C-alpha positions in Angstrom: 20.9 -1.3 18.5 22.3 -0.3 15.1 21.5 -2.2 11.9 18.2 -3.7 13.3 15.3 -3.6 11.1 11.9 -2.7 12.1 8.9 -5.0 12.9 6.1 -2.8 11.1 4.2 -4.2 8.7 4.7 -4.0 5.1 2.6 -4.5 2.2 2.6 -4.5 -1.6 0.0 -2.8 -3.8 -1.2 -1.0 -6.7 -1.9 2.6 -6.7 -5.6 3.8 -7.6 -5.3 7.4 -6.8 -2.6 10.3 -6.5 -4.7 13.2 -6.8 -4.2 14.3 -3.2 -1.0 16.4 -2.1 1.8 14.1 -0.5 -1.0 11.0 -0.4 -1.6 8.1 -2.4 -4.3 5.6 -2.4 -3.0 1.7 -2.3 -5.1 -1.1 -3.3 -4.1 -4.1 -1.7 -5.3 -7.5 -2.7 -5.2 -10.9 -1.2 -7.0 -14.2 -1.8 -8.6 -16.1 0.8 -10.1 -19.4 1.1 -14.3 -19.6 1.7 -15.1 -21.2 4.5 -18.0 -23.5 3.3 -17.5 -23.7 -0.8 -13.3 -23.9 -0.3 -13.0 -21.9 -3.4 -10.4 -19.1 -3.5 -11.9 -15.7 -3.5 -10.0 -12.2 -4.5 -10.3 -9.7 -1.7 -8.8 -6.0 -2.0 -8.2 -3.1 0.7 -7.9 0.0 0.1 -5.9 2.2 2.1 -4.2 5.6 2.1 -0.2 6.2 2.2 2.0 9.3 2.6 4.3 10.1 -0.2 6.3 12.9 0.5 7.8 13.5 -2.9 4.5 13.0 -4.9 6.2 10.2 -7.0 3.7 7.6 -7.8 1.7 7.5 -10.5 -1.7 5.8 -10.6 -1.1 2.0 -11.7 2.3 1.8 -10.0 3.2 -1.1 -8.2 4.3 0.1 -4.5 5.6 -1.1 -1.0 4.3 0.7 1.8 5.1 0.4 5.6 2.7 1.0 8.6 3.9 3.9 10.7 2.2 5.9 13.4 -1.0 7.7 12.3 0.1 10.6 10.0 -3.6 12.4 9.7 -7.0 10.9 10.3 -7.0 8.2 7.3 -3.0 8.0 6.8 -1.4 5.5 8.9 0.9 4.2 6.1 4.3 5.6 4.4 5.8 4.6 0.9 8.8 2.5 1.1 9.6 1.9 -2.6 8.3 2.3 -6.0 8.5 -1.6 -7.1 7.1 -1.2 -10.6 5.9 1.6 -12.9 2.6 1.8 -14.6 3.0 0.5 -18.3 0.7 3.8 -19.9 
């Protein structure tokens, strides 16, 4: 079916490491409500993503998409760089 979008999950996050070849580490932050105290808590998850062009730098805001496993720890790939770091 031509023109159909994939249903893979996409997430936005900030690059925290780009020291590896073709890989980046992205921190994804979210707010959850505490079950008992009803206070919002910021939680974050770090995932590894495939960056074929080595285009990302630390601090960049990126969009990543879930894919089939690329390696032991990589199941995400870079879709776009939404904002460059202000360094």
